[in-house]
N, CA, C and O of each residue as an XYZ file, in Angstrom:
528
protein
N     167.077     16.112     64.188
C     165.669     16.374     64.281
C     165.431     17.836     63.898
O     166.089     18.746     64.401
N     164.513     18.022     63.032
C     164.124     19.362     62.587
C     163.131     19.978     63.543
O     162.226     19.329     64.068
N     163.345     21.262     63.741
C     162.403     21.985     64.590
C     161.389     22.698     63.726
O     161.754     23.380     62.769
N     160.174     22.555     64.040
C     159.094     23.150     63.262
C     158.730     24.517     63.841
O     158.509     24.644     65.045
N     158.668     25.547     62.977
C     158.276     26.882     63.423
C     156.768     26.973     63.378
O     156.135     26.648     62.373
N     156.222     27.406     64.446
C     154.773     27.540     64.548
C     154.334     28.763     63.755
O     154.614     29.890     64.164
N     153.667     28.573     62.653
C     153.279     29.665     61.764
C     152.345     30.693     62.403
O     152.531     31.880     62.136
N     151.375     30.340     63.211
C     150.559     31.376     63.854
C     151.411     32.291     64.748
O     151.168     33.495     64.815
N     152.398     31.722     65.423
C     153.273     32.526     66.272
C     154.085     33.503     65.426
O     154.248     34.663     65.804
N     154.593     33.041     64.286
C     155.371     33.881     63.378
C     154.507     35.021     62.831
O     154.953     36.167     62.788
N     153.311     34.724     62.426
C     152.405     35.735     61.894
C     152.072     36.781     62.961
O     152.019     37.976     62.672
N     151.849     36.325     64.184
C     151.529     37.249     65.272
C     152.720     38.150     65.584
O     152.540     39.335     65.866
N     153.925     37.606     65.538
C     155.123     38.391     65.812
C     155.337     39.458     64.744
O     155.623     40.613     65.060
N     155.196     39.068     63.479
C     155.359     40.023     62.382
C     154.299     41.118     62.470
O     154.609     42.292     62.273
N     153.075     40.754     62.758
C     151.991     41.744     62.874
C     152.254     42.702     64.024
O     152.022     43.904     63.894
N     152.738     42.182     65.155
C     153.019     43.047     66.307
C     154.156     44.017     65.994
O     154.087     45.186     66.373
N     155.200     43.550     65.310
C     156.323     44.423     64.961
C     155.881     45.519     64.000
O     156.274     46.676     64.149
N     155.070     45.158     63.023
C     154.562     46.161     62.074
C     153.666     47.164     62.785
O     153.736     48.365     62.527
N     152.831     46.667     63.674
C     151.928     47.556     64.404
C     152.668     48.522     65.299
O     152.311     49.698     65.364
N     153.699     48.050     65.996
C     154.464     48.921     66.879
C     155.231     49.983     66.112
O     155.330     51.125     66.561
N     155.773     49.617     64.960
C     156.524     50.607     64.196
C     155.595     51.645     63.579
O     156.018     52.777     63.342
N     154.363     51.296     63.318
C     153.417     52.234     62.719
C     152.802     53.176     63.744
O     152.316     54.248     63.383
N     152.817     52.794     65.011
C     152.177     53.615     66.031
C     152.814     54.988     66.157
O     152.117     55.982     66.363
N     154.108     55.048     66.036
C     154.789     56.318     66.210
C     154.676     57.227     65.005
O     154.896     58.431     65.133
N     154.348     56.707     63.857
C     154.291     57.506     62.646
C     155.687     57.890     62.199
O     156.672     57.544     62.850
N     155.772     58.604     61.093
C     157.090     59.001     60.610
C     157.707     60.057     61.525
O     156.999     60.816     62.186
N     159.021     60.091     61.550
C     159.671     61.088     62.389
C     159.400     62.484     61.833
O     159.199     62.652     60.631
N     159.396     63.472     62.708
C     159.051     64.841     62.318
C     160.146     65.501     61.494
O     159.861     66.421     60.727
N     161.380     65.060     61.629
C     162.474     65.686     60.900
C     162.949     66.936     61.612
O     162.442     67.284     62.678
N     163.919     67.607     61.023
C     164.478     68.793     61.689
C     163.505     69.975     61.649
O     162.671     70.085     60.750
N     163.633     70.845     62.634
C     162.846     72.068     62.646
C     163.337     72.991     61.531
O     164.532     73.030     61.236
N     162.434     73.720     60.924
C     162.797     74.667     59.870
C     162.592     76.103     60.322
O     162.634     77.027     59.510
N     162.373     76.290     61.611
C     161.980     77.597     62.123
C     163.131     78.583     62.281
O     162.896     79.750     62.596
N     164.355     78.148     62.071
C     165.488     79.013     62.382
C     165.945     79.829     61.175
O     167.103     79.751     60.765
N     165.022     80.613     60.609
C     165.332     81.569     59.548
C     164.920     82.948     60.056
O     163.809     83.130     60.552
N     165.807     83.898     59.930
C     165.473     85.248     60.383
C     165.732     86.251     59.263
O     166.598     86.054     58.411
N     164.966     87.318     59.291
C     165.149     88.436     58.364
C     165.430     89.661     59.221
O     164.646     90.007     60.104
N     166.556     90.311     58.950
C     166.965     91.454     59.771
C     167.433     92.600     58.882
O     167.485     92.491     57.657
N     167.768     93.691     59.537
C     168.278     94.885     58.863
C     167.311     95.358     57.759
O     167.734     95.741     56.668
N     166.014     95.321     58.069
C     164.981     95.735     57.116
C     164.986     97.258     57.000
O     164.894     97.974     57.997
N     165.095     97.733     55.760
C     165.115     99.176     55.522
C     164.501     99.485     54.163
O     164.470     98.637     53.271
N     164.021    100.696     54.024
C     163.426    101.141     52.767
C     164.461    101.881     51.938
O     165.311    102.598     52.467
N     164.372    101.694     50.632
C     165.256    102.406     49.707
C     164.414    102.955     48.566
O     163.602    102.242     47.975
N     164.616    104.221     48.269
C     163.949    104.821     47.110
C     164.602    104.281     45.843
O     165.829    104.228     45.751
N     163.796    103.884     44.875
C     164.360    103.331     43.642
C     165.022    104.403     42.787
O     165.876    104.093     41.955
N     164.639    105.650     42.983
C     165.222    106.745     42.206
C     166.131    107.630     43.044
O     166.536    108.701     42.592
N     166.459    107.199     44.264
C     167.359    107.975     45.100
C     166.704    109.088     45.893
O     167.380    109.741     46.688
N     165.421    109.329     45.710
C     164.703    110.390     46.409
C     163.483    109.760     47.089
O     162.588    109.254     46.412
N     163.448    109.790     48.417
C     162.387    109.129     49.183
C     161.008    109.733     48.976
O     160.012    109.125     49.370
N     160.918    110.929     48.360
C     159.618    111.567     48.149
C     159.055    111.277     46.764
O     157.950    111.710     46.438
N     159.812    110.547     45.949
C     159.403    110.227     44.579
C     159.129    108.721     44.486
O     159.772    107.925     45.171
N     158.174    108.338     43.636
C     157.872    106.932     43.411
C     159.121    106.266     42.842
O     159.753    106.869     41.975
N     159.474    105.216     43.213
C     158.857    104.150     43.984
C     159.790    103.696     45.096
O     160.856    104.278     45.296
N     159.389    102.653     45.820
C     160.115    102.252     47.011
C     160.357    100.744     47.002
O     159.514     99.976     46.539
N     161.513    100.325     47.518
C     161.835     98.903     47.638
C     162.322     98.639     49.057
O     162.656     99.556     49.806
N     162.350     97.358     49.398
C     162.804     96.935     50.717
C     164.141     96.231     50.564
O     164.311     95.398     49.674
N     165.083     96.562     51.427
C     166.353     95.847     51.498
C     166.418     95.181     52.871
O     165.946     95.740     53.860
N     167.003     93.988     52.925
C     167.110     93.248     54.183
C     168.149     92.142     54.011
O     168.743     91.991     52.943
N     168.355     91.379     55.072
C     169.247     90.229     55.044
C     168.492     89.037     55.616
O     167.926     89.122     56.706
N     168.484     87.915     54.876
C     167.880     86.669     55.357
C     168.995     85.727     55.775
O     170.008     85.612     55.085
N     168.810     85.049     56.908
C     169.792     84.094     57.409
C     169.112     82.757     57.670
O     168.098     82.689     58.364
N     169.681     81.694     57.106
C     169.199     80.338     57.361
C     170.140     79.689     58.364
O     171.270     79.340     58.022
N     169.684     79.526     59.589
C     170.490     78.897     60.632
C     170.043     77.463     60.881
O     170.374     76.867     61.906
N     169.295     76.923     59.941
C     168.889     75.523     60.015
C     170.039     74.636     59.569
O     171.009     75.106     58.973
N     169.918     73.351     59.866
C     170.934     72.378     59.458
C     170.668     71.841     58.057
O     171.442     71.035     57.541
N     169.574     72.285     57.440
C     169.192     71.793     56.114
C     168.864     72.970     55.203
O     168.518     74.046     55.689
N     168.969     72.780     53.878
C     168.553     73.853     52.963
C     167.037     74.012     52.988
O     166.309     73.045     53.213
N     166.568     75.228     52.758
C     165.133     75.519     52.805
C     164.760     76.510     51.718
O     165.605     77.242     51.203
N     163.469     76.519     51.378
C     162.889     77.570     50.542
C     162.282     78.599     51.498
O     161.609     78.237     52.462
N     162.525     79.877     51.225
C     162.052     80.931     52.114
C     161.182     81.903     51.316
O     161.575     82.355     50.241
N     160.011     82.217     51.841
C     159.141     83.254     51.286
C     159.055     84.368     52.312
O     158.644     84.144     53.450
N     159.444     85.565     51.907
C     159.410     86.716     52.802
C     158.363     87.687     52.279
O     158.395     88.079     51.113
N     157.432     88.074     53.152
C     156.397     89.050     52.796
C     156.638     90.308     53.612
O     156.713     90.265     54.840
N     156.756     91.426     52.912
C     156.936     92.728     53.546
C     155.628     93.497     53.406
O     155.120     93.662     52.297
N     155.084     93.963     54.516
C     153.838     94.718     54.516
C     154.146     96.167     54.893
O     154.702     96.428     55.960
N     153.783     97.113     54.013
C     154.052     98.524     54.240
C     152.834     99.235     54.804
O     151.729     99.100     54.280
N     153.043    100.001     55.885
C     151.958    100.709     56.571
C     152.237    102.205     56.615
O     153.384    102.646     56.696
N     151.149    102.971     56.558
C     151.257    104.405     56.842
C     150.846    104.602     58.303
O     151.091    103.717     59.124
N     150.234    105.725     58.648
C     149.821    105.953     60.036
C     148.786    104.943     60.514
O     148.742    104.624     61.702
N     147.952    104.436     59.611
C     146.945    103.432     59.950
C     147.616    102.063     59.922
O     147.827    101.493     58.852
N     147.947    101.541     61.090
C     148.663    100.262     61.150
C     147.746     99.043     61.196
O     148.196     97.937     61.497
N     146.460     99.242     60.899
C     145.541     98.104     60.910
C     145.472     97.412     59.546
O     145.237     96.206     59.476
N     145.671     98.159     58.479
C     145.596     97.606     57.125
C     146.827     98.062     56.346
O     147.087     99.263     56.263
N     147.593     97.126     55.771
C     148.766     97.560     55.010
C     148.364     98.277     53.720
O     147.342     97.962     53.111
N     149.188     99.246     53.319
C     148.975     99.919     52.035
C     149.265     98.964     50.883
O     148.588     98.975     49.855
N     150.289     98.139     51.083
C     150.721     97.228     50.022
C     151.610     96.153     50.622
O     152.037     96.252     51.772
N     151.885     95.128     49.832
C     152.779     94.052     50.253
C     153.719     93.708     49.107
O     153.357     93.804     47.934
N     154.927     93.308     49.470
C     155.934     92.856     48.514
C     156.347     91.459     48.933
O     156.590     91.206     50.113
N     156.428     90.545     47.965
C     156.817     89.164     48.257
C     158.160     88.881     47.597
O     158.394     89.253     46.447
N     159.038     88.216     48.343
C     160.375     87.876     47.854
C     160.638     86.397     48.154
O     160.357     85.931     49.258
N     161.171     85.665     47.186
C     161.438     84.234     47.337
C     162.937     83.971     47.352
O     163.686     84.545     46.562
N     163.364     83.103     48.254
C     164.734     82.595     48.259
C     164.618     81.091     48.084
O     164.119     80.390     48.965
N     165.082     80.599     46.945
C     164.951     79.179     46.626
C     166.202     78.423     47.064
O     167.326     78.839     46.782
N     165.992     77.319     47.752
C     167.064     76.406     48.166
C     168.198     77.133     48.888
O     169.362     77.038     48.500
N     167.840     77.848     49.929
C     168.842     78.578     50.718
C     169.659     77.582     51.532
O     169.109     76.799     52.306
N     170.959     77.618     51.352
C     171.868     76.669     51.992
C     171.873     76.833     53.509
O     171.601     77.919     54.019
N     172.183     75.751     54.232
C     172.283     75.851     55.695
C     173.389     76.828     56.100
O     174.384     76.984     55.392
N     173.202     77.472     57.231
C     174.186     78.413     57.778
C     174.658     79.437     56.758
O     175.852     79.719     56.654
N     173.714     79.993     56.005
C     174.066     80.989     55.001
C     173.198     82.229     55.176
O     172.220     82.227     55.923
N     173.574     83.268     54.479
C     172.763     84.486     54.469
C     172.670     84.999     53.046
O     173.537     84.732     52.214
N     171.604     85.739     52.779
C     171.395     86.306     51.449
C     170.833     87.701     51.584
O     169.918     87.941     52.372
N     171.385     88.620     50.811
C     170.845     89.979     50.768
C     169.546     89.967     49.977
O     169.416     89.261     48.978
N     168.604     90.749     50.434
C     167.305     90.873     49.777
C     167.150     92.305     49.286
O     167.382     93.251     50.039
N     166.763     92.465     48.043
C     166.325     93.754     47.507
C     165.024     93.467     46.778
O     165.021     92.908     45.681
N     163.911     93.858     47.407
C     162.578     93.518     46.908
C     161.840     94.780     46.475
O     161.417     95.581     47.308
N     161.694     94.945     45.186
C     160.963     96.094     44.644
C     159.477     95.810     44.632
O     159.059     94.653     44.597
N     158.676     96.869     44.660
C     157.252     96.634     44.524
C     156.321     97.604     45.206
O     155.122     97.573     44.932
N     156.809     98.474     46.090
C     155.925     99.486     46.656
C     155.813    100.612     45.630
O     156.797    101.291     45.337
N     154.627    100.805     45.094
C     154.422    101.751     43.998
C     154.025    103.137     44.490
O     153.095    103.756     43.971
N     154.741    103.607     45.492
C     154.568    104.951     46.018
C     155.867    105.333     46.716
O     156.751    104.495     46.895
N     155.977    106.576     47.100
C     157.211    107.080     47.710
C     157.468    106.441     49.071
O     156.530    106.158     49.817
N     158.730    106.217     49.388
C     159.119    105.659     50.687
C     158.662    106.549     51.843
O     158.358    106.052     52.927
N     158.613    107.844     51.615
C     158.226    108.779     52.674
C     156.783    108.549     53.134
O     156.403    108.995     54.216
N     155.989    107.867     52.333
C     154.597    107.574     52.701
C     154.512    106.443     53.728
O     153.532    106.347     54.467
N     155.535    105.590     53.776
C     155.518    104.451     54.699
C     156.075    104.835     56.057
O     157.106    105.500     56.156
N     155.384    104.411     57.095
C     155.826    104.660     58.467
C     156.306    103.391     59.147
O     157.016    103.463     60.150
N     155.933    102.222     58.622
C     156.309    100.959     59.245
C     156.312     99.849     58.196
O     155.513     99.866     57.260
N     157.209     98.898     58.358
C     157.241     97.703     57.513
C     157.252     96.496     58.438
O     158.120     96.378     59.303
N     156.289     95.603     58.257
C     156.231     94.367     59.036
C     156.607     93.210     58.122
O     156.335     93.231     56.921
N     157.235     92.203     58.712
C     157.780     91.086     57.943
C     157.129     89.785     58.389
O     156.938     89.544     59.581
N     156.791     88.953     57.411
C     156.288     87.602     57.663
C     157.181     86.639     56.887
O     157.421     86.835     55.696
N     157.672     85.602     57.556
C     158.582     84.646     56.940
C     157.940     83.266     56.952
O     157.511     82.780     57.999
N     157.876     82.634     55.770
C     157.383     81.254     55.637
C     158.524     80.406     55.126
O     159.220     80.788     54.186
N     158.717     79.249     55.748
C     159.828     78.366     55.394
C     159.282     76.983     55.071
O     158.440     76.453     55.797
N     159.764     76.406     53.986
C     159.414     75.020     53.643
C     160.691     74.262     53.311
O     161.675     74.833     52.840
N     160.647     72.961     53.570
C     161.785     72.103     53.228
C     161.824     71.830     51.732
O     160.820     71.979     51.036
N     162.969     71.438     51.255
C     163.119     71.178     49.820
C     162.283     70.008     49.354
O     161.942     69.930     48.174
N     161.941     69.090     50.252
C     161.157     67.928     49.869
C     159.658     68.122     50.036
O     158.909     67.152     49.924
N     159.191     69.342     50.299
C     157.770     69.605     50.517
C     156.984     69.398     49.242
O     157.494     69.612     48.142
N     155.747     68.983     49.395
C     154.877     68.715     48.246
C     154.580     69.967     47.446
O     154.259     69.873     46.261
N     154.677     71.138     48.061
C     154.346     72.389     47.378
C     155.433     72.820     46.384
O     155.241     73.784     45.644
N     156.562     72.122     46.361
C     157.669     72.538     45.485
C     157.534     72.027     44.098
O     158.388     72.297     43.254
C-alpha cells in the first residue's frame, strides 16, 4: 500500500523552514576591527625638520583572522588642535592576517617643525566589500 503525502502539509513545512532560516539574516562574519597603527612619527623628506616637506612613518598590524584593505588617515595639527593643517592618506591593499607593514606616507607640504600633533584614523574593509 502506498502512502500518500499530504501536499498542503509539505508546502507548509517548506514555507516554515524557509521563513525560519530567513529570520536570522546572513551571519555577520568575522570582526575586522583588530587593525592597529603604532609607532607614528614624523620624518623630514630632506633630512632637516625646518625645511619643507614632511612625511609620516608608522607600522600597521592586521591581527584579524582574514585579509583586509586598510585606509590610514594622518591628520597634522599645529597649536590649534581643532582644525588639522593637512591630512595624508595611505592605503594598504589586501593586508594578510597576522601581518604588519611599514608605512611611509608623504604629503605634508610644510616643515615637520610646524606640526605639534598627528592624529590617526583607521578604516578597515573586507576583501569582499562592495566598495572594492
